[in-house]
C-alpha positions as CSV (number, residue, x, y, z in Angstrom):
1,P,50.7,200.8,115.5
2,G,48.4,199.5,112.8
3,H,45.7,201.9,114.0
4,V,44.6,204.4,111.4
5,Q,42.7,207.5,112.5
6,L,41.0,208.7,109.3
7,L,40.4,212.4,109.7
8,P,37.0,213.7,108.5
9,P,36.7,216.2,105.6
10,Q,36.6,219.9,106.6
11,N,34.9,223.1,105.4
12,V,31.9,221.0,104.3
13,T,29.6,223.5,102.4
14,L,26.4,223.2,100.4
15,L,26.7,225.8,97.7
16,S,24.1,227.0,95.2
17,K,26.0,228.2,92.1
18,D,25.2,228.6,88.4
19,F,21.9,226.9,88.6
20,A,23.4,223.9,90.5
21,M,23.4,222.6,94.1
22,I,26.9,221.5,94.9
23,L,28.5,220.0,98.1
24,T,32.1,221.0,98.5
25,W,34.7,220.1,101.1
26,A,38.4,220.0,101.8
27,P,40.5,216.9,102.7
28,G,41.1,216.3,106.4
29,E,44.4,217.6,107.6
30,G,47.3,215.4,106.6
31,S,45.0,213.1,104.5
32,S,46.6,210.7,102.1
33,P,46.1,211.8,98.4
34,D,44.4,208.5,97.6
35,V,41.5,209.0,100.1
36,N,38.0,208.8,98.5
37,Y,34.7,210.3,99.6
38,T,31.1,209.2,99.9
39,V,28.2,211.6,100.0
40,R,24.5,211.3,101.2
41,Y,21.7,213.8,101.6
42,E,18.5,214.2,103.6
43,S,15.6,216.5,103.1
44,Q,13.5,218.3,105.7
45,D,10.4,216.4,104.8
46,R,12.1,213.0,105.6
47,L,14.5,213.7,108.3
48,E,16.9,210.9,109.5
49,K,16.5,209.2,106.1
50,W,19.9,209.7,104.5
51,M,19.6,209.1,100.7
52,K,22.5,207.6,98.7
53,V,24.0,209.6,95.8
54,P,25.2,206.9,93.4
55,H,27.5,209.2,91.4
56,C,29.2,210.4,94.6
57,K,30.2,207.1,96.2
58,N,34.0,206.5,96.7
59,I,35.0,209.5,94.5
60,P,38.5,211.0,94.6
61,R,37.2,214.7,94.0
62,T,36.1,217.1,96.7
63,F,32.8,218.1,95.3
64,C,29.5,216.5,94.4
65,N,26.8,218.0,92.2
66,L,23.6,217.1,94.0
67,T,21.1,219.0,91.7
68,C,19.6,216.1,89.8
69,A,19.8,213.7,92.8
70,L,17.3,215.9,94.7
71,S,13.8,214.5,94.9
72,N,12.2,217.9,95.6
73,F,13.4,221.4,94.7
74,Y,11.1,223.1,97.2
75,V,12.2,221.4,100.4
76,K,15.4,222.3,102.3
77,V,18.1,219.6,102.1
78,R,21.5,219.1,103.7
79,A,24.3,216.7,102.8
80,R,27.0,214.9,104.5
81,V,30.4,213.4,103.4
82,K,32.9,211.0,104.9
83,A,36.4,210.0,103.9
84,V,37.0,206.4,102.9
85,W,40.5,204.8,102.7
86,G,40.6,201.0,102.1
87,R,38.5,199.6,104.9
88,F,38.8,202.7,107.1
89,Q,36.2,205.4,107.3
90,S,36.1,208.8,108.9
91,P,33.1,210.1,110.8
92,W,30.4,211.9,108.7
93,V,30.5,215.7,108.5
94,E,27.2,217.5,107.7
95,S,26.5,220.7,105.8
96,Q,23.9,223.4,106.6
97,F,20.4,223.2,105.2
98,K,19.6,224.9,101.8
99,D,16.8,224.7,99.3
100,Y,17.2,224.9,95.6
101,Y,14.1,227.0,95.0
102,S,14.9,230.0,97.2
103,D,18.7,229.7,97.4
104,V,19.6,229.0,93.8
105,E,22.2,231.3,92.4
106,L,21.9,232.2,88.7
107,A,24.6,232.5,86.1
108,P,24.1,235.0,83.3
109,P,22.7,233.6,80.1
110,V,24.7,233.3,76.9
111,L,23.3,235.4,74.1
112,N,22.8,234.1,70.6
113,L,22.4,236.8,67.9
114,N,21.1,236.0,64.5
115,V,21.4,239.1,62.2
116,T,19.3,239.1,59.0
117,E,18.7,241.9,56.5
118,N,16.2,243.9,58.4
119,F,16.0,242.2,61.8
120,I,18.1,240.8,64.6
121,H,16.8,237.8,66.5
122,V,18.2,237.5,70.0
123,S,17.8,234.3,72.2
124,A,19.4,233.3,75.5
125,S,20.7,230.0,76.5
126,F,21.2,229.0,80.1
127,P,23.7,226.5,81.5
128,L,21.0,224.5,83.2
129,P,21.2,221.1,84.7
130,T,18.7,218.9,82.7
131,C,16.5,218.2,85.7
132,V,15.6,221.9,86.2
133,E,14.9,222.7,82.5
134,N,11.2,222.7,83.1
135,L,11.2,225.3,85.9
136,T,10.1,228.8,84.7
137,W,13.4,230.6,83.9
138,K,13.2,234.0,82.4
139,Y,15.6,236.7,81.2
140,D,15.8,240.5,80.9
141,L,17.4,241.8,77.8
142,N,19.0,245.3,77.4
143,F,19.7,246.8,74.0
144,W,21.5,250.1,73.4
145,E,23.6,252.0,70.9
146,A,27.3,251.7,71.7
147,G,28.4,254.7,73.7
148,S,24.9,255.6,74.7
149,E,23.4,255.4,78.2
150,D,19.9,255.0,76.8
151,K,18.9,251.4,77.0
152,K,15.8,249.6,75.6
153,E,14.7,247.0,78.0
154,Y,12.8,243.8,77.3
155,D,11.8,242.4,80.7
156,G,10.7,238.9,81.7
157,C,11.2,237.1,78.4
158,F,10.6,233.3,78.9
159,R,13.8,231.3,78.4
160,K,12.7,229.7,75.1
161,D,11.5,233.1,73.7
162,T,13.4,234.9,70.9
163,V,13.3,238.7,70.9
164,T,13.1,240.1,67.4
165,I,14.2,243.7,66.7
166,N,13.6,245.6,63.5
167,T,16.9,247.1,62.5
168,T,16.0,249.0,59.3
169,A,16.3,252.4,61.0
170,L,19.4,251.6,63.0
171,R,23.0,252.5,61.9
172,G,26.2,251.8,63.7
173,S,27.2,249.6,66.6
174,Y,24.5,248.2,69.0
175,C,25.1,246.1,72.1
176,F,23.1,243.5,74.0
177,S,23.3,242.1,77.5
178,A,21.0,239.9,79.5
179,R,20.5,238.5,83.0
180,A,18.7,235.4,84.1
181,L,15.8,235.8,86.5
182,Y,13.8,233.5,88.6
183,E,10.7,234.3,90.6
184,S,10.6,232.4,93.9
185,I,9.5,234.0,97.1
186,N,11.1,237.1,95.8
187,V,12.7,237.7,92.4
188,K,16.3,236.7,91.9
189,H,18.6,237.9,89.2
190,S,22.0,236.9,87.9
191,E,24.6,239.5,87.0
192,F,24.2,240.9,83.4
193,S,26.2,239.1,80.8
194,Q,29.2,240.7,79.1
195,P,27.8,242.9,76.3
196,V,27.8,241.5,72.8
197,C,28.0,244.3,70.1
198,V,27.2,244.1,66.4
199,L,27.6,246.6,63.5
200,L,24.2,247.2,61.8
201,N,23.6,248.5,58.3
202,H,27.2,249.3,57.7
203,K,27.7,250.5,54.1
204,G,31.2,249.6,53.2
């Protein structure tokens, strides 16, 4: 009696999702709901040096966004997590290694359309963590008349670029969809965004 065996977290996984590197885990079996967790990470260029993650110390949630804690986006990292309850601690559990640069998973961009009299200006915004804003994100834009299979493609637009389309000759409903892309060792794409359609030069 009086001896508490704190079970370690399970299913510890380093995920790359929607531009972010996130460690997730599940509570150990039969864990008390008021157990907290502490996370650290190490990178392959400094093995055995586990770095603290100040915003993931003694947290009640079962995930930690590591993106902006990483010192280098081009080196593989892994993370570990332990359960903490009062003065008891579980053993650490480690994730697999991943690196942001080649493993990053992209979310589709959000399209912003600005329709003026003879033009439509299309820009894309990305749900990026601030620390990766300066990496070279691009997007591909597709543009087509609703109901048509014939798409006009604008490929490899830089994230901050606006695509301007002259609409004087266009009548009816036109749709836009975009995907994020990132050129690492090979080119990675997100899914295409849900189409956004607008009615052009409607006389009525």
